[in-house]
VMD Tcl script that builds the backbone (N, CA, C; Angstrom):
set m [mol new atoms 465]
animate dup $m
set s [atomselect $m all]
$s set {name element resname resid chain x y z} {
  {N N GLY 1 A 0.793 -1.189 0.000}
  {CA C GLY 1 A 0.000 0.000 0.000}
  {C C GLY 1 A 0.839 1.259 0.000}
  {N N ARG 2 A 0.182 2.370 0.010}
  {CA C ARG 2 A 0.889 3.660 -0.023}
  {C C ARG 2 A 1.634 3.948 1.285}
  {N N ASP 3 A 1.247 3.274 2.364}
  {CA C ASP 3 A 1.895 3.508 3.656}
  {C C ASP 3 A 3.099 2.597 3.882}
  {N N ALA 4 A 3.404 1.725 2.931}
  {CA C ALA 4 A 4.517 0.790 3.084}
  {C C ALA 4 A 5.844 1.545 3.065}
  {N N PRO 5 A 6.824 1.066 3.840}
  {CA C PRO 5 A 8.134 1.725 3.832}
  {C C PRO 5 A 8.783 1.633 2.447}
  {N N HIS 6 A 9.357 2.727 1.984}
  {CA C HIS 6 A 9.943 2.773 0.643}
  {C C HIS 6 A 11.313 2.104 0.579}
  {N N GLN 7 A 12.002 1.962 1.701}
  {CA C GLN 7 A 13.354 1.426 1.691}
  {C C GLN 7 A 13.388 -0.107 1.698}
  {N N ILE 8 A 12.226 -0.758 1.760}
  {CA C ILE 8 A 12.165 -2.224 1.791}
  {C C ILE 8 A 11.534 -2.727 0.501}
  {N N HIS 9 A 12.165 -3.739 -0.109}
  {CA C HIS 9 A 11.638 -4.324 -1.345}
  {C C HIS 9 A 10.280 -4.974 -1.049}
  {N N PRO 10 A 9.302 -4.853 -1.977}
  {CA C PRO 10 A 7.960 -5.413 -1.744}
  {C C PRO 10 A 7.947 -6.901 -1.409}
  {N N LEU 11 A 8.896 -7.675 -1.944}
  {CA C LEU 11 A 8.919 -9.108 -1.655}
  {C C LEU 11 A 9.366 -9.404 -0.222}
  {N N LYS 12 A 9.890 -8.409 0.465}
  {CA C LYS 12 A 10.341 -8.611 1.839}
  {C C LYS 12 A 9.398 -7.986 2.861}
  {N N LEU 13 A 8.288 -7.440 2.391}
  {CA C LEU 13 A 7.301 -6.846 3.295}
  {C C LEU 13 A 6.330 -7.910 3.797}
  {N N TYR 14 A 6.008 -7.856 5.068}
  {CA C TYR 14 A 5.045 -8.775 5.653}
  {C C TYR 14 A 4.120 -7.997 6.575}
  {N N LEU 15 A 2.872 -8.434 6.672}
  {CA C LEU 15 A 1.924 -7.815 7.592}
  {C C LEU 15 A 2.046 -8.476 8.956}
  {N N ALA 16 A 1.992 -7.673 9.996}
  {CA C ALA 16 A 2.036 -8.214 11.349}
  {C C ALA 16 A 0.806 -9.087 11.581}
  {N N LYS 17 A 0.992 -10.163 12.317}
  {CA C LYS 17 A -0.078 -11.090 12.692}
  {C C LYS 17 A -0.687 -11.817 11.493}
  {N N LYS 18 A 0.045 -11.921 10.395}
  {CA C LYS 18 A -0.404 -12.701 9.229}
  {C C LYS 18 A 0.576 -13.847 9.045}
  {N N SER 19 A 0.057 -15.023 8.685}
  {CA C SER 19 A 0.916 -16.196 8.585}
  {C C SER 19 A 1.788 -16.197 7.335}
  {N N ARG 20 A 1.296 -15.592 6.235}
  {CA C ARG 20 A 2.106 -15.574 5.021}
  {C C ARG 20 A 1.626 -14.452 4.106}
  {N N THR 21 A 2.468 -14.125 3.146}
  {CA C THR 21 A 2.137 -13.124 2.137}
  {C C THR 21 A 2.029 -13.826 0.800}
  {N N ASN 22 A 0.971 -13.585 0.070}
  {CA C ASN 22 A 0.789 -14.200 -1.243}
  {C C ASN 22 A 1.485 -13.331 -2.289}
  {N N HIS 23 A 2.746 -13.654 -2.578}
  {CA C HIS 23 A 3.524 -12.868 -3.534}
  {C C HIS 23 A 3.004 -13.025 -4.954}
  {N N ALA 24 A 2.266 -14.093 -5.240}
  {CA C ALA 24 A 1.720 -14.298 -6.589}
  {C C ALA 24 A 0.725 -13.200 -6.957}
  {N N GLN 25 A 0.107 -12.578 -5.953}
  {CA C GLN 25 A -0.844 -11.506 -6.231}
  {C C GLN 25 A -0.161 -10.244 -6.734}
  {N N MET 26 A 1.155 -10.175 -6.627}
  {CA C MET 26 A 1.890 -8.992 -7.060}
  {C C MET 26 A 2.303 -9.071 -8.523}
  {N N VAL 27 A 2.082 -10.211 -9.149}
  {CA C VAL 27 A 2.516 -10.420 -10.527}
  {C C VAL 27 A 1.288 -10.489 -11.427}
  {N N PRO 28 A 1.283 -9.744 -12.542}
  {CA C PRO 28 A 0.146 -9.851 -13.471}
  {C C PRO 28 A 0.011 -11.283 -13.989}
  {N N TYR 29 A -1.199 -11.707 -14.223}
  {CA C TYR 29 A -1.431 -13.061 -14.711}
  {C C TYR 29 A -2.640 -13.069 -15.631}
  {N N ARG 30 A -2.708 -14.108 -16.465}
  {CA C ARG 30 A -3.864 -14.271 -17.344}
  {C C ARG 30 A -5.043 -14.792 -16.536}
  {N N SER 31 A -6.220 -14.478 -16.996}
  {CA C SER 31 A -7.415 -14.961 -16.309}
  {C C SER 31 A -7.541 -16.469 -16.467}
  {N N LYS 32 A -8.368 -17.052 -15.626}
  {CA C LYS 32 A -8.612 -18.488 -15.692}
  {C C LYS 32 A -9.140 -18.879 -17.063}
  {N N GLU 33 A -10.022 -18.043 -17.627}
  {CA C GLU 33 A -10.615 -18.349 -18.934}
  {C C GLU 33 A -9.559 -18.369 -20.035}
  {N N CYS 34 A -8.601 -17.474 -19.975}
  {CA C CYS 34 A -7.527 -17.466 -20.983}
  {C C CYS 34 A -6.687 -18.732 -20.882}
  {N N SER 35 A -6.475 -19.197 -19.662}
  {CA C SER 35 A -5.704 -20.424 -19.473}
  {C C SER 35 A -6.483 -21.655 -19.912}
  {N N LEU 36 A -7.797 -21.652 -19.692}
  {CA C LEU 36 A -8.625 -22.798 -20.085}
  {C C LEU 36 A -8.867 -22.861 -21.589}
  {N N PHE 37 A -8.884 -21.696 -22.240}
  {CA C PHE 37 A -9.193 -21.630 -23.672}
  {C C PHE 37 A -8.133 -20.817 -24.420}
  {N N PRO 38 A -6.883 -21.304 -24.436}
  {CA C PRO 38 A -5.810 -20.513 -25.051}
  {C C PRO 38 A -5.992 -20.295 -26.553}
  {N N ASP 39 A -6.501 -21.286 -27.272}
  {CA C ASP 39 A -6.706 -21.121 -28.719}
  {C C ASP 39 A -7.766 -20.064 -29.003}
  {N N GLU 40 A -8.844 -20.096 -28.230}
  {CA C GLU 40 A -9.912 -19.115 -28.408}
  {C C GLU 40 A -9.414 -17.708 -28.074}
  {N N TYR 41 A -8.599 -17.610 -27.020}
  {CA C TYR 41 A -8.032 -16.314 -26.647}
  {C C TYR 41 A -7.142 -15.782 -27.773}
  {N N ASP 42 A -6.284 -16.631 -28.307}
  {CA C ASP 42 A -5.409 -16.212 -29.411}
  {C C ASP 42 A -6.220 -15.790 -30.629}
  {N N ASN 43 A -7.278 -16.545 -30.938}
  {CA C ASN 43 A -8.138 -16.181 -32.076}
  {C C ASN 43 A -8.823 -14.834 -31.841}
  {N N LEU 44 A -9.303 -14.616 -30.624}
  {CA C LEU 44 A -9.940 -13.342 -30.287}
  {C C LEU 44 A -8.951 -12.187 -30.454}
  {N N CYS 45 A -7.736 -12.367 -29.945}
  {CA C CYS 45 A -6.715 -11.320 -30.079}
  {C C CYS 45 A -6.402 -11.047 -31.543}
  {N N ASN 46 A -6.320 -12.103 -32.351}
  {CA C ASN 46 A -6.065 -11.919 -33.785}
  {C C ASN 46 A -7.209 -11.161 -34.452}
  {N N CYS 47 A -8.442 -11.499 -34.080}
  {CA C CYS 47 A -9.607 -10.813 -34.662}
  {C C CYS 47 A -9.650 -9.338 -34.269}
  {N N LEU 48 A -9.209 -9.030 -33.061}
  {CA C LEU 48 A -9.263 -7.657 -32.560}
  {C C LEU 48 A -7.981 -6.867 -32.826}
  {N N ASP 49 A -7.009 -7.483 -33.472}
  {CA C ASP 49 A -5.709 -6.848 -33.684}
  {C C ASP 49 A -5.823 -5.475 -34.344}
  {N N GLN 50 A -6.600 -5.367 -35.410}
  {CA C GLN 50 A -6.731 -4.080 -36.104}
  {C C GLN 50 A -7.501 -3.064 -35.255}
  {N N VAL 51 A -8.442 -3.545 -34.467}
  {CA C VAL 51 A -9.177 -2.649 -33.561}
  {C C VAL 51 A -8.215 -2.085 -32.519}
  {N N PHE 52 A -7.393 -2.960 -31.919}
  {CA C PHE 52 A -6.430 -2.498 -30.922}
  {C C PHE 52 A -5.426 -1.516 -31.529}
  {N N GLU 53 A -4.994 -1.776 -32.756}
  {CA C GLU 53 A -4.055 -0.869 -33.426}
  {C C GLU 53 A -4.708 0.502 -33.660}
  {N N TRP 54 A -5.963 0.496 -34.089}
  {CA C TRP 54 A -6.705 1.742 -34.303}
  {C C TRP 54 A -6.861 2.506 -32.987}
  {N N LEU 55 A -7.205 1.775 -31.911}
  {CA C LEU 55 A -7.350 2.405 -30.599}
  {C C LEU 55 A -6.029 3.015 -30.135}
  {N N GLN 56 A -4.940 2.294 -30.354}
  {CA C GLN 56 A -3.630 2.811 -29.972}
  {C C GLN 56 A -3.336 4.119 -30.704}
  {N N ASN 57 A -3.584 4.157 -32.002}
  {CA C ASN 57 A -3.345 5.378 -32.780}
  {C C ASN 57 A -4.213 6.534 -32.284}
  {N N LYS 58 A -5.487 6.259 -32.004}
  {CA C LYS 58 A -6.383 7.301 -31.486}
  {C C LYS 58 A -5.895 7.816 -30.130}
  {N N MET 59 A -5.523 6.891 -29.263}
  {CA C MET 59 A -5.046 7.276 -27.931}
  {C C MET 59 A -3.784 8.130 -28.037}
  {N N GLU 60 A -2.848 7.724 -28.901}
  {CA C GLU 60 A -1.596 8.473 -29.036}
  {C C GLU 60 A -1.834 9.878 -29.574}
  {N N SER 61 A -2.826 10.034 -30.462}
  {CA C SER 61 A -3.078 11.362 -31.025}
  {C C SER 61 A -3.932 12.240 -30.106}
  {N N ARG 62 A -4.846 11.640 -29.358}
  {CA C ARG 62 A -5.773 12.424 -28.529}
  {C C ARG 62 A -5.356 12.532 -27.066}
  {N N LEU 63 A -4.703 11.483 -26.551}
  {CA C LEU 63 A -4.352 11.444 -25.124}
  {C C LEU 63 A -2.897 11.007 -24.933}
  {N N PRO 64 A -1.937 11.739 -25.512}
  {CA C PRO 64 A -0.540 11.291 -25.454}
  {C C PRO 64 A 0.007 11.187 -24.030}
  {N N GLY 65 A -0.406 12.072 -23.144}
  {CA C GLY 65 A 0.060 12.006 -21.762}
  {C C GLY 65 A -0.393 10.737 -21.066}
  {N N LEU 66 A -1.627 10.354 -21.300}
  {CA C LEU 66 A -2.155 9.123 -20.718}
  {C C LEU 66 A -1.409 7.911 -21.266}
  {N N VAL 67 A -1.150 7.902 -22.562}
  {CA C VAL 67 A -0.419 6.781 -23.170}
  {C C VAL 67 A 0.951 6.637 -22.515}
  {N N LEU 68 A 1.632 7.737 -22.271}
  {CA C LEU 68 A 2.941 7.678 -21.605}
  {C C LEU 68 A 2.824 7.060 -20.219}
  {N N GLN 69 A 1.746 7.360 -19.505}
  {CA C GLN 69 A 1.552 6.814 -18.161}
  {C C GLN 69 A 1.281 5.314 -18.192}
  {N N ILE 70 A 0.413 4.869 -19.078}
  {CA C ILE 70 A -0.039 3.473 -19.009}
  {C C ILE 70 A 0.838 2.494 -19.773}
  {N N ARG 71 A 1.566 2.956 -20.774}
  {CA C ARG 71 A 2.336 2.006 -21.579}
  {C C ARG 71 A 3.468 1.361 -20.795}
  {N N GLY 72 A 3.941 2.047 -19.759}
  {CA C GLY 72 A 5.007 1.478 -18.946}
  {C C GLY 72 A 4.630 0.136 -18.350}
  {N N PHE 73 A 3.385 -0.024 -17.955}
  {CA C PHE 73 A 2.927 -1.300 -17.399}
  {C C PHE 73 A 2.907 -2.383 -18.472}
  {N N ALA 74 A 2.466 -2.025 -19.665}
  {CA C ALA 74 A 2.378 -2.996 -20.757}
  {C C ALA 74 A 3.756 -3.417 -21.248}
  {N N GLU 75 A 4.760 -2.589 -21.013}
  {CA C GLU 75 A 6.103 -2.885 -21.510}
  {C C GLU 75 A 6.926 -3.739 -20.557}
  {N N ILE 76 A 6.406 -4.038 -19.373}
  {CA C ILE 76 A 7.167 -4.852 -18.418}
  {C C ILE 76 A 6.386 -6.084 -17.966}
  {N N LEU 77 A 5.534 -6.609 -18.823}
  {CA C LEU 77 A 4.782 -7.811 -18.466}
  {C C LEU 77 A 5.738 -8.990 -18.308}
  {N N PRO 78 A 5.431 -9.924 -17.399}
  {CA C PRO 78 A 6.303 -11.082 -17.182}
  {C C PRO 78 A 6.540 -11.859 -18.471}
  {N N GLY 79 A 7.745 -12.391 -18.613}
  {CA C GLY 79 A 8.082 -13.212 -19.772}
  {C C GLY 79 A 8.178 -12.414 -21.064}
  {N N ASN 80 A 8.349 -11.101 -20.956}
  {CA C ASN 80 A 8.398 -10.229 -22.144}
  {C C ASN 80 A 7.177 -10.388 -23.032}
  {N N GLU 81 A 6.067 -10.764 -22.435}
  {CA C GLU 81 A 4.829 -10.925 -23.209}
  {C C GLU 81 A 4.331 -9.558 -23.660}
  {N N ARG 82 A 3.854 -9.498 -24.882}
  {CA C ARG 82 A 3.331 -8.240 -25.424}
  {C C ARG 82 A 1.822 -8.225 -25.243}
  {N N SER 83 A 1.323 -7.133 -24.709}
  {CA C SER 83 A -0.120 -6.991 -24.516}
  {C C SER 83 A -0.795 -6.796 -25.865}
  {N N PRO 84 A -1.824 -7.580 -26.166}
  {CA C PRO 84 A -2.532 -7.387 -27.442}
  {C C PRO 84 A -3.246 -6.043 -27.498}
  {N N SER 85 A -3.534 -5.458 -26.338}
  {CA C SER 85 A -4.280 -4.196 -26.292}
  {C C SER 85 A -3.378 -3.008 -25.948}
  {N N TYR 86 A -2.103 -3.110 -26.281}
  {CA C TYR 86 A -1.138 -2.043 -26.019}
  {C C TYR 86 A -1.674 -0.702 -26.514}
  {N N PRO 87 A -1.572 0.372 -25.793}
  {CA C PRO 87 A -0.722 0.612 -24.632}
  {C C PRO 87 A -1.316 0.157 -23.298}
  {N N PHE 88 A -2.524 -0.393 -23.313}
  {CA C PHE 88 A -3.077 -0.969 -22.091}
  {C C PHE 88 A -2.397 -2.303 -21.821}
  {N N SER 89 A -2.262 -2.667 -20.555}
  {CA C SER 89 A -1.598 -3.923 -20.216}
  {C C SER 89 A -2.536 -5.117 -20.324}
  {N N GLY 90 A -3.818 -4.880 -20.503}
  {CA C GLY 90 A -4.773 -5.969 -20.647}
  {C C GLY 90 A -6.123 -5.450 -21.073}
  {N N PHE 91 A -7.029 -6.387 -21.340}
  {CA C PHE 91 A -8.384 -5.995 -21.724}
  {C C PHE 91 A -9.383 -6.994 -21.174}
  {N N VAL 92 A -10.610 -6.534 -21.053}
  {CA C VAL 92 A -11.721 -7.368 -20.604}
  {C C VAL 92 A -12.781 -7.291 -21.682}
  {N N LEU 93 A -13.319 -8.433 -22.056}
  {CA C LEU 93 A -14.399 -8.477 -23.038}
  {C C LEU 93 A -15.657 -8.939 -22.316}
  {N N ASN 94 A -16.622 -8.052 -22.193}
  {CA C ASN 94 A -17.904 -8.383 -21.569}
  {C C ASN 94 A -18.939 -8.568 -22.663}
  {N N LEU 95 A -19.597 -9.701 -22.663}
  {CA C LEU 95 A -20.645 -9.979 -23.642}
  {C C LEU 95 A -21.998 -9.937 -22.953}
  {N N ASN 96 A -22.890 -9.121 -23.472}
  {CA C ASN 96 A -24.249 -9.020 -22.925}
  {C C ASN 96 A -24.238 -8.782 -21.419}
  {N N ALA 97 A -23.363 -7.896 -20.977}
  {CA C ALA 97 A -23.231 -7.634 -19.545}
  {C C ALA 97 A -24.137 -6.489 -19.116}
  {N N CYS 98 A -24.722 -6.661 -17.956}
  {CA C CYS 98 A -25.486 -5.590 -17.323}
  {C C CYS 98 A -24.907 -5.478 -15.915}
  {N N THR 99 A -24.158 -4.414 -15.655}
  {CA C THR 99 A -23.407 -4.319 -14.413}
  {C C THR 99 A -24.119 -3.475 -13.367}
  {N N LYS 100 A -23.806 -3.769 -12.115}
  {CA C LYS 100 A -24.263 -2.951 -10.995}
  {C C LYS 100 A -23.256 -1.819 -10.802}
  {N N VAL 101 A -23.633 -0.828 -10.024}
  {CA C VAL 101 A -22.730 0.290 -9.750}
  {C C VAL 101 A -21.462 -0.245 -9.086}
  {N N HIS 102 A -20.316 0.139 -9.619}
  {CA C HIS 102 A -19.043 -0.311 -9.066}
  {C C HIS 102 A -17.918 0.626 -9.490}
  {N N ARG 103 A -16.779 0.438 -8.853}
  {CA C ARG 103 A -15.517 1.056 -9.262}
  {C C ARG 103 A -14.523 -0.077 -9.459}
  {N N ASP 104 A -13.594 0.121 -10.374}
  {CA C ASP 104 A -12.566 -0.884 -10.643}
  {C C ASP 104 A -11.354 -0.556 -9.776}
  {N N ALA 105 A -11.338 -1.117 -8.568}
  {CA C ALA 105 A -10.345 -0.747 -7.558}
  {C C ALA 105 A -8.907 -0.957 -8.022}
  {N N LYS 106 A -8.667 -1.972 -8.843}
  {CA C LYS 106 A -7.296 -2.268 -9.248}
  {C C LYS 106 A -6.886 -1.573 -10.541}
  {N N ALA 107 A -7.777 -0.841 -11.144}
  {CA C ALA 107 A -7.441 -0.131 -12.385}
  {C C ALA 107 A -6.619 1.113 -12.049}
  {N N LEU 108 A -5.580 1.333 -12.824}
  {CA C LEU 108 A -4.760 2.533 -12.649}
  {C C LEU 108 A -4.967 3.464 -13.834}
  {N N HIS 109 A -4.998 4.718 -13.567}
  {CA C HIS 109 A -5.030 5.775 -14.581}
  {C C HIS 109 A -6.321 5.841 -15.378}
  {N N ALA 110 A -6.648 4.828 -16.192}
  {CA C ALA 110 A -7.807 4.983 -17.083}
  {C C ALA 110 A -8.346 3.641 -17.544}
  {N N CYS 111 A -9.597 3.691 -17.954}
  {CA C CYS 111 A -10.287 2.537 -18.525}
  {C C CYS 111 A -10.902 3.004 -19.837}
  {N N LEU 112 A -10.743 2.223 -20.860}
  {CA C LEU 112 A -11.357 2.527 -22.145}
  {C C LEU 112 A -12.516 1.563 -22.342}
  {N N VAL 113 A -13.678 2.082 -22.663}
  {CA C VAL 113 A -14.853 1.258 -22.947}
  {C C VAL 113 A -15.208 1.466 -24.407}
  {N N MET 114 A -15.365 0.364 -25.124}
  {CA C MET 114 A -15.751 0.426 -26.534}
  {C C MET 114 A -16.917 -0.526 -26.753}
  {N N ALA 115 A -17.923 -0.046 -27.452}
  {CA C ALA 115 A -19.118 -0.857 -27.710}
  {C C ALA 115 A -18.974 -1.605 -29.033}
  {N N PHE 116 A -19.449 -2.837 -29.042}
  {CA C PHE 116 A -19.466 -3.676 -30.241}
  {C C PHE 116 A -20.877 -4.193 -30.467}
  {N N GLY 117 A -21.280 -4.346 -31.709}
  {CA C GLY 117 A -22.507 -5.057 -32.032}
  {C C GLY 117 A -23.720 -4.176 -32.235}
  {N N GLU 118 A -24.821 -4.856 -32.508}
  {CA C GLU 118 A -26.105 -4.183 -32.692}
  {C C GLU 118 A -26.929 -4.377 -31.423}
  {N N PHE 119 A -27.354 -3.278 -30.832}
  {CA C PHE 119 A -28.105 -3.359 -29.584}
  {C C PHE 119 A -28.871 -2.063 -29.380}
  {N N ASP 120 A -29.860 -2.122 -28.519}
  {CA C ASP 120 A -30.606 -0.945 -28.093}
  {C C ASP 120 A -30.347 -0.760 -26.609}
  {N N ASP 121 A -30.337 0.478 -26.177}
  {CA C ASP 121 A -30.184 0.807 -24.760}
  {C C ASP 121 A -28.808 0.372 -24.240}
  {N N GLY 122 A -28.706 0.057 -22.943}
  {CA C GLY 122 A -27.443 -0.372 -22.345}
  {C C GLY 122 A -26.456 0.759 -22.117}
  {N N GLU 123 A -26.945 1.988 -21.952}
  {CA C GLU 123 A -26.073 3.144 -21.810}
  {C C GLU 123 A -25.121 2.987 -20.628}
  {N N LEU 124 A -23.932 3.567 -20.763}
  {CA C LEU 124 A -22.940 3.605 -19.699}
  {C C LEU 124 A -23.240 4.808 -18.815}
  {N N CYS 125 A -23.383 4.575 -17.520}
  {CA C CYS 125 A -23.697 5.657 -16.582}
  {C C CYS 125 A -22.488 5.915 -15.686}
  {N N LEU 126 A -22.049 7.170 -15.645}
  {CA C LEU 126 A -20.948 7.604 -14.794}
  {C C LEU 126 A -21.568 8.426 -13.666}
  {N N VAL 127 A -21.557 7.859 -12.460}
  {CA C VAL 127 A -22.358 8.387 -11.355}
  {C C VAL 127 A -21.938 9.786 -10.915}
  {N N GLU 128 A -20.694 9.963 -10.473}
  {CA C GLU 128 A -20.289 11.247 -9.882}
  {C C GLU 128 A -20.417 12.425 -10.855}
  {N N PRO 129 A -19.985 12.298 -12.107}
  {CA C PRO 129 A -20.194 13.436 -13.019}
  {C C PRO 129 A -21.627 13.546 -13.518}
  {N N GLY 130 A -22.435 12.499 -13.306}
  {CA C GLY 130 A -23.833 12.536 -13.729}
  {C C GLY 130 A -24.034 12.369 -15.223}
  {N N PHE 131 A -23.131 11.640 -15.880}
  {CA C PHE 131 A -23.237 11.428 -17.327}
  {C C PHE 131 A -23.900 10.100 -17.642}
  {N N VAL 132 A -24.728 10.104 -18.677}
  {CA C VAL 132 A -25.263 8.879 -19.270}
  {C C VAL 132 A -24.741 8.872 -20.702}
  {N N VAL 133 A -23.855 7.921 -21.000}
  {CA C VAL 133 A -23.163 7.889 -22.287}
  {C C VAL 133 A -23.817 6.843 -23.177}
  {N N ASP 134 A -24.396 7.298 -24.271}
  {CA C ASP 134 A -25.087 6.412 -25.217}
  {C C ASP 134 A -24.086 5.952 -26.275}
  {N N LEU 135 A -23.362 4.886 -25.957}
  {CA C LEU 135 A -22.369 4.357 -26.890}
  {C C LEU 135 A -23.039 3.494 -27.948}
  {N N ARG 136 A -22.686 3.702 -29.166}
  {CA C ARG 136 A -23.117 2.858 -30.289}
  {C C ARG 136 A -21.913 2.050 -30.748}
  {N N SER 137 A -22.130 1.062 -31.563}
  {CA C SER 137 A -21.055 0.191 -32.020}
  {C C SER 137 A -19.907 1.009 -32.622}
  {N N GLY 138 A -18.708 0.795 -32.092}
  {CA C GLY 138 A -17.528 1.515 -32.556}
  {C C GLY 138 A -17.198 2.756 -31.748}
  {N N ASP 139 A -18.147 3.226 -30.917}
  {CA C ASP 139 A -17.876 4.377 -30.056}
  {C C ASP 139 A -17.008 3.941 -28.882}
  {N N MET 140 A -16.219 4.880 -28.379}
  {CA C MET 140 A -15.422 4.575 -27.192}
  {C C MET 140 A -15.384 5.786 -26.281}
  {N N THR 141 A -15.104 5.517 -25.020}
  {CA C THR 141 A -14.900 6.573 -24.039}
  {C C THR 141 A -13.816 6.122 -23.075}
  {N N VAL 142 A -13.120 7.075 -22.503}
  {CA C VAL 142 A -12.051 6.800 -21.550}
  {C C VAL 142 A -12.378 7.554 -20.262}
  {N N PHE 143 A -12.271 6.868 -19.120}
  {CA C PHE 143 A -12.515 7.518 -17.832}
  {C C PHE 143 A -11.746 6.782 -16.749}
  {N N GLN 144 A -11.646 7.383 -15.583}
  {CA C GLN 144 A -10.945 6.767 -14.463}
  {C C GLN 144 A -11.906 5.856 -13.712}
  {N N SER 145 A -11.901 4.590 -14.078}
  {CA C SER 145 A -12.871 3.648 -13.520}
  {C C SER 145 A -12.587 3.292 -12.069}
  {N N ASN 146 A -11.420 3.663 -11.554}
  {CA C ASN 146 A -11.141 3.437 -10.132}
  {C C ASN 146 A -11.650 4.589 -9.264}
  {N N LYS 147 A -11.976 5.723 -9.892}
  {CA C LYS 147 A -12.448 6.895 -9.147}
  {C C LYS 147 A -13.890 7.267 -9.458}
  {N N VAL 148 A -14.412 6.798 -10.583}
  {CA C VAL 148 A -15.773 7.138 -11.001}
  {C C VAL 148 A -16.649 5.887 -10.924}
  {N N SER 149 A -17.663 5.926 -10.083}
  {CA C SER 149 A -18.617 4.811 -10.000}
  {C C SER 149 A -19.355 4.726 -11.326}
  {N N HIS 150 A -19.553 3.505 -11.807}
  {CA C HIS 150 A -20.175 3.345 -13.124}
  {C C HIS 150 A -20.962 2.044 -13.204}
  {N N PHE 151 A -21.879 2.009 -14.157}
  {CA C PHE 151 A -22.694 0.828 -14.434}
  {C C PHE 151 A -23.309 1.029 -15.804}
  {N N ASN 152 A -23.949 -0.017 -16.300}
  {CA C ASN 152 A -24.676 0.186 -17.556}
  {C C ASN 152 A -26.141 -0.205 -17.374}
  {N N LEU 153 A -26.983 0.468 -18.131}
  {CA C LEU 153 A -28.421 0.213 -18.073}
  {C C LEU 153 A -28.755 -1.061 -18.832}
  {N N ARG 154 A -29.955 -1.579 -18.582}
  {CA C ARG 154 A -30.405 -2.781 -19.310}
  {C C ARG 154 A -30.474 -2.484 -20.794}
  {N N TYR 155 A -30.199 -3.504 -21.587}
  {CA C TYR 155 A -30.252 -3.357 -23.044}
  {C C TYR 155 A -31.391 -4.181 -23.592}
}
mol reanalyze $m
mol bondsrecalc $m
mol representation Tube
mol addrep $m
């Protein structure tokens, strides 16, 4: 956490009155679904490759400061693995999702939301600023999902 001593390496930090520290939680990892379905994951990444490239170009031209902040994480993934969604270090694909109000506690800096497909309704709601964003297929928005409570309406 932010209160941890800076002069001690994170792997040597321990909480008082705790039996062990789970160091595996400090390393980025693929989701269980990616591990269970590696061929499908690779196919999905290949299908989205041009979309990710387009998003990267848009981000670099419109939000260069943000790209500088987030690309550092994508450039140091374990095993020199390259993130398919660079400059983001990862991506989440939600299909037909209807979410409750939440914040993404582990997200740093920004979250990009892009809509795919043909659908009605399902607007993205950003609670604190009071925005209701009507995304259509191909539209995207970027916001701080760790600081802004958000959800989407029924579709």
